[in-house]
C-alpha positions in Angstrom: 22.2 15.7 11.4 19.1 15.2 8.5 16.3 13.7 11.1 13.0 12.4 9.8 10.2 10.7 11.2 6.8 9.0 10.0 4.2 9.0 12.5 1.8 6.3 12.2 -1.9 6.6 14.0 -3.1 3.2 15.3 -6.2 4.1 14.1 -7.0 1.1 11.4 -4.9 -0.1 8.8 -2.0 1.0 7.2 -2.3 2.7 3.9 0.1 2.2 0.7 -0.2 6.1 0.9 1.5 6.1 4.0 4.0 3.5 2.8 5.2 5.8 0.1 5.6 8.6 2.4 7.3 6.8 4.8 9.7 5.8 1.7 10.6 9.1 0.8 11.4 10.0 5.0 13.3 6.9 4.5 15.2 7.8 1.3 16.0 11.4 2.3 17.3 10.3 6.0 19.7 7.5 4.4 21.1 9.8 1.5 21.8 12.5 3.7 23.7 10.0 6.4 20.9 11.1 8.9 18.6 8.9 11.1 14.7 8.1 10.3 12.7 7.9 13.6 9.0 6.0 14.1 6.8 7.8 16.6 3.2 6.5 17.5 0.8 9.2 17.2 -2.4 7.4 19.6 -3.7 10.6 20.9 -6.9 10.0 19.0 -8.3 7.5 21.8 -11.7 7.6 20.3 -10.6 6.1 16.7 -7.9 3.9 18.9 -7.4 0.3 17.7 -6.3 -2.4 19.7 -3.3 -4.4 17.9 -3.0 -1.6 15.5 0.6 -0.2 16.5 2.2 -3.9 16.3 0.3 -4.5 12.9 1.6 -1.3 11.5 5.3 -2.0 12.9 4.8 -5.1 11.1 4.1 -4.3 8.0 6.7 -1.7 7.4 9.0 -4.0 8.3 8.3 -6.6 5.9 8.2 -3.8 3.2 11.6 -4.2 4.0 12.3 -0.5 5.6 13.8 0.0 9.0 14.2 3.0 11.3 17.3 3.9 13.9 14.6 5.2 16.4 11.3 4.2 17.7 9.1 2.7 20.1 10.6 -1.0 19.7 13.8 0.1 19.7 14.6 3.4 21.7 16.5 6.1 21.4 17.7 9.3 23.2 14.1 11.5 22.4 11.8 8.5 23.9 9.0 7.8 24.8 8.0 7.5 20.6 4.7 6.7 22.0 2.8 10.0 22.4 0.5 8.8 25.2 3.0 8.2 27.2 4.0 11.6 27.2 0.9 13.7 28.1 2.6 15.6 31.1 5.2 17.1 28.0 2.1 18.4 26.0 0.3 19.8 29.3 3.8 21.6 30.5 3.8 23.3 26.7 0.0 23.8 26.8 0.0 25.6 30.1 3.5 27.8 28.9 0.9 28.8 26.0 -1.4 30.0 27.8 0.7 31.9 30.6 2.0 33.8 27.2 -0.9 34.5 26.4 -0.7 32.6 22.8 -3.7 30.2 24.0 -6.8 30.4 26.2 -9.3 28.1 28.3 -12.5 27.2 26.8 -15.3 26.1 28.5 -17.6 25.9 26.0 -19.8 22.2 25.7 -20.4 20.4 23.1 -24.2 21.5 22.5 -22.9 25.3 22.5 -19.8 24.1 19.8 -22.9 22.7 17.5 -25.0 25.6 17.6 -21.8 27.7 16.9 -20.9 25.5 14.2 -24.6 25.0 12.8 -25.0 28.9 12.7 -21.5 29.4 10.4 -23.5 26.9 8.1 -26.7 28.9 8.0 -24.6 32.1 7.2 -22.0 30.2 4.8 -19.1 31.1 6.8 -16.1 29.1 7.5 -16.8 27.0 10.7 -14.7 28.8 13.2 -15.4 28.9 17.1 -16.8 32.8 18.6 -14.5 33.1 21.1 -17.0 32.4 23.3 -14.1 32.0 26.3 -11.2 34.1 24.9 -11.3 37.1 27.1 -12.1 35.1 30.7 -8.8 36.6 32.9 -6.6 34.5 33.4 -6.7 34.0 36.8 -10.5 33.2 36.6 -10.2 30.7 34.1 -7.5 28.8 36.5 -10.1 28.8 39.0 -13.0 27.3 36.8 -10.1 24.6 35.5 -9.8 23.4 38.8 -13.9 22.6 38.8 -14.8 22.6 34.8 -14.3 20.5 32.1 -12.6 22.5 29.8 -9.7 22.7 26.5 -7.0 24.8 25.8 -7.0 26.9 22.3 -4.9 28.0 20.1 -5.1 31.8 19.6 -4.7 32.9 16.4 -3.6 36.4 15.5 -6.5 38.5 13.1 -5.6 38.8 9.1 -2.0 37.8 9.3 -0.6 35.8 6.0 1.2 32.9 7.4 4.5 32.0 5.0 6.8 29.4 4.4 8.9 28.1 1.6 7.6 24.7 1.3 10.5 22.0 -0.6 7.8 20.5 -2.9 4.8 22.9 -3.6 7.4 26.0 -3.2 6.0 29.5 -1.3 2.7 28.5 0.5 0.5 31.2 2.4 -2.7 31.2 4.2 -4.6 34.2 6.0 -5.2 33.6 9.7 -8.6 34.9 9.0 -9.0 31.0 7.7 -8.3 29.6 10.2 -9.8 28.3 13.9 -8.5 28.7 17.3 -7.8 25.0 17.4 -8.2 22.7 20.1 -4.5 22.2 21.6 -5.4 20.0 24.2 -8.6 18.1 24.7 -10.2 17.8 27.8 -9.2 14.3 28.0 -5.4 15.3 29.1 -4.5 14.2 25.6 -3.0 17.1 23.2 -4.4 17.1 19.6 -2.3 16.4 16.3 -1.0 19.8 16.0 0.3 20.5 19.7 2.1 16.9 19.9 3.6 16.6 16.6 5.1 20.5 16.8 6.7 19.5 20.5 7.2 16.1 19.3 9.4 17.2 16.4 11.8 19.9 18.1 12.4 17.7 21.0 13.1 14.9 18.9 15.3 17.8 16.7 13.1 16.6 13.7 14.9 18.7 10.8 12.6 17.7 7.9 8.8 16.8 7.7 8.0 15.3 4.7 4.1 14.9 4.8 1.2 14.3 2.5 -0.3 17.5 1.0 -3.4 17.4 2.9 -1.6 18.4 6.0 -0.7 21.9 3.6 -3.9 23.7 5.6 -2.7 22.6 9.2 0.9 23.8 8.4 0.1 27.9 9.1 -1.1 26.7 12.8 2.2 25.0 13.5 4.5 28.1 12.3 2.0 29.9 15.0 3.2 27.3 17.6 6.8 27.5 16.4 6.6 31.2 16.8 5.4 31.5 19.7 7.3 28.5 21.6 10.0 30.5 20.3 11.3 27.3 18.2 12.7 27.4 14.9 10.6 25.2 12.3 12.3 22.0 10.7 12.0 22.5 6.6 8.7 21.1 5.5 7.5 18.9 1.9 4.0 18.4 1.2 4.1 15.6 -1.2 0.9 14.9 -3.5 -1.6 12.3 -2.4 -2.6 9.1 -5.0 -5.3 9.3 -6.9 -7.4 6.3 -7.7 -6.8 4.4 -10.8 -9.3 6.8 -12.8 -7.8 9.6 -11.8 -10.6 11.3 -10.3 -10.7 11.0 -6.7 -8.1 10.1 -4.0 -7.2 6.7 -3.1 -9.5 5.4 -0.4 -11.2 2.3 0.8 -14.6 3.1 -1.1 -12.7 2.9 -4.6 -11.0 -0.8 -3.1 -8.7 -2.2 -1.2 -5.7 0.6 -0.1 -4.4 -0.9 3.1 -0.4 -1.5 2.7 -1.1 -5.1 4.2 -3.6 -6.2 1.4 -1.2 -5.6 -1.7 1.5 -8.1 -0.1 -1.4 -10.5 0.8 -2.3 -10.1 -3.2 1.2 -11.3 -3.2 3.2 -8.2 -4.8 6.5 -8.2 -3.9 7.8 -5.5 -1.4 10.7 -4.5 -3.4 8.4 -4.2 -6.8 5.7 -2.1 -4.5 8.5 0.3 -3.2 10.0 1.0 -6.7 6.3 1.2 -8.2 5.0 3.9 -5.1 9.0 5.8 -5.9 7.8 6.8 -9.1 4.1 8.2 -8.2 5.2 11.3 -8.1 8.7 11.2 -8.6 10.9 10.6 -11.6 14.4 9.5 -11.5 16.7 11.6 -12.7 18.7 9.3 -15.1 14.7 8.1 -16.5 15.5 4.5 -15.6 12.6 3.1 -13.7 13.4 -0.1 -12.5 15.7 0.4 -9.2 16.5 -1.4 -5.8 15.7 0.8 -2.8 19.4 0.9 -2.5 19.8 2.5 -5.7 16.7 4.8 -5.1 18.6 6.0 -2.0 22.0 7.6 -3.8 19.5 9.6 -6.3 16.7 10.5 -4.3 16.2 14.6 -3.9 13.0 15.6 -1.9 13.1 18.5 -4.3 12.3 16.4 -7.2 9.0 15.4 -6.3 6.4 16.5 -8.6 3.5 19.1 -7.5 0.2 17.2 -9.3 -1.3 14.0 -7.8 0.2 10.6 -9.5 -2.6 7.9 -10.1 -2.1 4.6 -9.2 -2.0 2.3 -12.0 -2.3 -1.4 -11.3 -1.6 -2.4 -15.0 1.9 -0.5 -14.1 2.2 -2.1 -10.5 1.5 -5.9 -12.5 4.4 -4.8 -14.6 6.4 -4.0 -12.3 5.8 -7.2 -10.3 5.9 -9.4 -12.8 9.3 -7.9 -13.9 11.0 -8.6 -10.4 9.1 -12.4 -10.3 10.8 -13.2 -13.5 14.5 -11.1 -12.8 13.8 -14.2 -9.6 15.8 -17.6 -9.9 13.8 -20.1 -9.4 15.2 -21.3 -5.8 14.1 -18.0 -4.4 10.6 -18.1 -6.2 10.3 -21.2 -4.3 11.0 -19.7 -1.5 8.6 -16.5 -1.6 5.8 -18.8 -3.0 6.6 -21.4 -0.2 6.6 -18.4 2.5 2.9 -16.9 0.9 1.5 -20.0 0.5 2.7 -22.3 3.3 -0.1 -25.5 1.9 2.4 -25.4 -1.0 5.0 -26.9 1.3 2.6 -30.2 1.1 3.4 -30.1 -2.5 7.3 -32.3 -3.6 9.7 -30.1 -3.9 10.9 -30.7 -6.8 7.5 -31.0 -8.6 6.8 -27.8 -7.3 10.1 -26.6 -8.5 9.2 -27.7 -11.9 5.7 -25.9 -11.6 7.6 -22.7 -10.6 9.9 -23.0 -13.4 6.7 -23.6 -16.1 4.5 -20.7 -14.6 7.0 -18.0 -13.7 6.8 -16.3 -17.2 3.4 -15.6 -17.2 2.8 -14.5 -13.0 2.2 -11.1 -12.2 1.5 -11.6 -8.6 2.5 -14.8 -6.0 -1.5 -14.8 -5.8 -2.0 -16.2 -9.0 0.1 -19.3 -8.6 -2.3 -21.3 -7.0 -5.0 -20.4 -9.3 -3.2 -20.9 -12.6 -1.4 -24.0 -11.6 -4.2 -25.6 -9.6 -4.7 -28.4 -12.3 -1.1 -29.7 -11.0 -2.5 -31.0 -8.2 -6.7 -31.6 -8.4 -8.9 -32.6 -11.2 -11.8 -30.3 -12.4 -15.2 -31.5 -13.7 -15.8 -32.5 -17.3 -19.5 -32.7 -17.3 -20.9 -29.3 -17.6 -22.3 -27.4 -20.6 -19.6 -24.5 -19.8 -16.3 -27.3 -19.7 -17.9 -28.9 -23.0 -18.1 -25.8 -24.6 -14.9 -24.8 -24.2 -13.5 -28.4 -25.3 -15.3 -27.8 -28.9 -13.8 -24.8 -30.8 -16.2 -22.7 -32.7 -16.2 -23.8 -36.2 -16.2 -27.8 -35.1 -18.5 -30.3 -33.6 -18.3 -32.8 -31.0 -17.8 -36.2 -33.6 -14.9 -34.0 -34.6 -13.2 -33.5 -31.1 -14.3 -37.0 -29.9 -12.5 -38.7 -32.9 -9.6 -36.1 -33.1 -8.8 -36.7 -28.7 -9.7 -40.7 -29.4 -6.6 -40.6 -31.8 -4.9 -38.9 -29.3 -4.9 -41.3 -26.9 -4.2 -43.9 -28.9 -0.6 -41.9 -29.9 -0.3 -41.2 -26.4 -0.2 -44.5 -24.7 2.3 -45.5 -27.4 4.9 -43.0 -25.7 7.9 -44.4 -24.0 9.4 -42.8 -22.0 7.1 -39.8 -21.1 9.7 -36.9 -21.3 9.2 -33.6 -22.5 11.8 -34.6 -25.6 9.2 -37.4 -26.8 5.9 -34.9 -26.2 7.7 -32.5 -28.4 7.5 -34.5 -31.5 4.0 -34.6 -31.4 4.2 -30.8 -32.1 5.1 -31.1 -35.9 2.6 -34.5 -36.5 -0.6 -32.3 -35.0 0.5 -29.5 -37.5 0.7 -31.7 -40.0 -3.0 -33.3 -38.7 -4.2 -29.8 -38.8 -3.4 -29.8 -42.7 -4.7 -32.7 -43.7 -8.3 -32.3 -42.0 -8.3 -28.3 -43.1 -8.4 -27.4 -39.8 -6.8 -23.9 -37.8 -3.6 -25.3 -36.0 -5.2 -23.1 -32.8 -8.4 -25.9 -33.3 -6.0 -29.2 -33.3 -4.4 -28.0 -29.8 -7.1 -25.9 -28.2 -9.4 -29.3 -27.1 -5.8 -31.0 -25.7 -4.9 -28.3 -23.7 -8.8 -27.8 -22.6 -8.7 -31.6 -21.7 -5.1 -31.9 -20.3 -6.4 -28.1 -18.0 -9.1 -27.6 -17.8 -8.7 -24.2 -19.0 -7.8 -22.0 -22.7 -4.8 -20.5 -21.1 -2.1 -22.5 -19.4 1.1 -22.8 -19.2 2.9 -24.1 -21.8 1.2 -27.4 -23.1 3.6 -30.2 -23.7 5.8 -29.1 -20.5 2.5 -29.4 -18.5 1.8 -32.9 -19.8 5.4 -34.1 -18.5 4.7 -33.1 -14.8 1.3 -34.5 -14.7 2.2 -37.6 -15.9 1.3 -40.5 -18.4 -1.1 -41.7 -16.7 -2.8 -38.3 -15.4 -2.8 -36.8 -18.7 -4.2 -39.6 -20.5 -7.4 -39.9 -17.6 -7.9 -36.7 -18.4 -8.2 -36.9 -21.9 -10.5 -40.2 -21.7 -12.5 -38.7 -19.1 -13.6 -36.3 -21.4 -14.3 -38.2 -24.5 -17.2 -39.3 -22.0 -18.2 -36.1 -22.0 -18.7 -35.3 -25.8 
C-alpha cells in the first residue's frame, strides 16, 4: 500500500510552500488508494514554538486536507510526535556505532567553531575534521558515561551515492562533499537526518515527496538506510516557489508567505489548492480550474516539472475571483460571515443584496468590507481630496454644483424608490450630457462620488436602491456644501 507523509516542524508559521508539498503527498496517496500520515518533527528544541503544532494542524484542516494517521487521530505506528520517540532513535544510533557506521564525538562547541573558521580560511567545504573518529569504541563508551557527546555518521571516502528521483531523475553526489553528520545531539534528541529515516521506515512510508532543498541531504539518508539494512522509499524532490519577481525563493523577506496569512487575507482554500497544484505541475487535459477530487484523479508525481515555478499573485487573484463568482450568493454570504463575524450585525437581506452587487468585483473576501464600506458608514466630504474627485477634469465646481442640485430635485420626486424607477434616469442623464456638451462620464462620475465616496463602486443605481432615498439625498446634499 502507498503511504506518504508530511512532517511539519513546530518552529513557526506554516509556509504556503509546505501546503503545496502536503497537497502532493495527500493526492498521491489518495490517487493510489493509500494512506496519508502527519508526523510532528519537534526535535529542534532551540527553535520550538509553543502552540505551533496546534496552529499547523488547524491551518492544514482549514485548507480542507485531512490525514489518516497522526498525533491527534493515532494509528498503528505511533507515537506520531518525534519528541515522544527518543528511545527509538537512541537505540538505532547506538546500533550504528556498534556496527562501525557511526562514532562518539566529544568536541566542544569552541573547538568545532575553530574547525569551521579554519575551513573558511582555506576555502574548503565546512566539514568536521574527524578528531574523534579513531577513539577506540570501549574508551569512547567509558567517556560517554561521564562526558557530553554527540553521535556522528561515518561518511565513506570518495563514494558516489546515487538514486533515481521521481522528479529530478538520476541524482549522484560524491561523499567527499558530505560532512560527518551529527545523528544524535548531546541533549538526547536526534537530528532530522536520523529521525526521518527511522520514522519513515518504521511507519512504512513508501514514497517521500519533499522540497528540492532536501536533495543534498538525501545521500546521507541513503547511507543510513544501507547501514541499517533497510530498503529506502522512492523519493521525489519537487521544485520550490520563486517570488513574484522570479529572483529568489519565496520567503518572509519578500512578503507574507505563511499558509494562514493567505486565508486571513480572504483567499478561498479551494482556490488556493487549485492554484498551488499548478505550481510545478500541468493538468494532463490542459485544464486550469479543477476541484480537489478532480486533481486527485489525474495527479502523478512523475508529471511534476523540475523547474522552479514563479508565485504569480495576479493569477492567484484570478483563480480566487473565479471561485467567488462561481459560488451561490447564499454560500458567499456564509463565507463572508465566517470570515468577518462583524457582518452578522448587518441586516441579512440587506447584506445579501450588497453581496450580489459586489460579487463580480471581488478578488478576495478581504476586499468586501473596504469595497462596500460606503453602505455602512458616511465619509468626509469637506476635504480637498474629496472635492478633486467630485469635480471631473475640465469641469468647474459651479458646473457640478448646478448638476447635483438638479439631481436632488429629480431624485426627490422619485416614487417608489426602486431600481426600475432609478434606471429610468440613465437615459435622461445621457441626454443631459449631450445638452451640456459634456462627456457621459462627467455626468455620472459626480453622482457616483457623491453617493459612494469613490470613483469606483458597484453599479450606481443598484447601490442607490440599497442605500435608500433618504441616505442618497442626504449624501448628495452634503456634497453641495463642499462645492
